[in-house]
Each structure stands twice: as structure tokens, then as C-alpha cells.
N, C-alpha and C positions, 0 to 999 in steps of 0.2 A: 554322556557323562552321568555317572550314578550319584545319587545323593545318599549320604549316610547320616542318620540322626545320631548324634553323639552328645549325651548329657554331660554338662560341665558341673562339677561340684565345687562350690566356693569353700575355702577354709577360713578360719577365724583370722589368719594372717593375711588374707587377701589373695592367696594363690588359688589357682583353678586346678582341679584334678579331673582326670578322665578314668572311668572304671576300666580295669585291666581287661575285662572280657570284651569291652568295646574296642580297645586297642588291638587285641589279638584277632578279633573278628575282622577288623579293617585290614590288618596285615595279610590275613589269609585270603580275603576277598581280592585284594590287589594281586597277590601271588597267583591266584586262580585265573584272574583276567589275563595276566602276563603269560601264564602257561598256555592258555587257549589261543592267545594271539601269536605265540611262537610258531604255530603252524601256518600262519598267513605269509604270503610272499611279500614282505616289506623290506626293501633294499637297505634301509637305515638300521634295521634290527636283525642282528645275527641271532638265529634261533638258539644256538648253544649258550650265548651270553644271556639272553632273555630267560631261558630256563634256569641258569645258574643264579640269576638275580631272584627269580621266583622262589627257588629253593632256599636262598639266604633269608628271604622274608618269612618263609614257613618255619625255618629253624629258629629265627628270632621270636616268633609267636610261641613256639614250643618252649623256648627258654623262659619267656615271661610267664607262661602257664605253670611251668615246673617251679619257678621261684615263688609264685603266688601260693601254690599248693603247699610248698615247704613252709612258707611263712604262716599260713593258716593252720598248719598241722602242729606248730610248736605248742608245747604245753604252756599254759599261762603261768607267769611268775607269781609266787605268792608273797 
């Protein structure tokens, strides 16, 4: 089992935030692990399903990245 150091950032309201790059990195890492495991002969894991799930995680990471880029690219309101 891997260990992923993920910094938690407390807000003034008491909530905790995780940097988006950490979230997308974690999603991509899990997806890569699943994709590599799809080649193993594991009776409980249908390779096609595992690859589809890995692709879904990768797409989610891409979507989060794109939304963060769009948010960061917005001009500041004056």
C-alpha cells in the first residue's frame, strides 16, 4: 500500500482544503495502478471494467485541472 502525503489547509471557517494538484495527482496515481493491475489474472477484477474505472478517474483529474486553470485564468474583477 502506498502512502501519499497530502497537506490539509485549514480555513477560517474551520473547513479543511486539499490542494487541487494533490487531488489530481492522487486520482492519476490510483488510475495508473489500476491500469497496470488490469493485466494481472485476478478473477474478481474484469480487466475491461478496471480499465474503464481507471479512465474515469483520469478524466475526472483532467476535468478538475481544466476547471482550476479556467478559474485561475479569469481576469480579476475591479
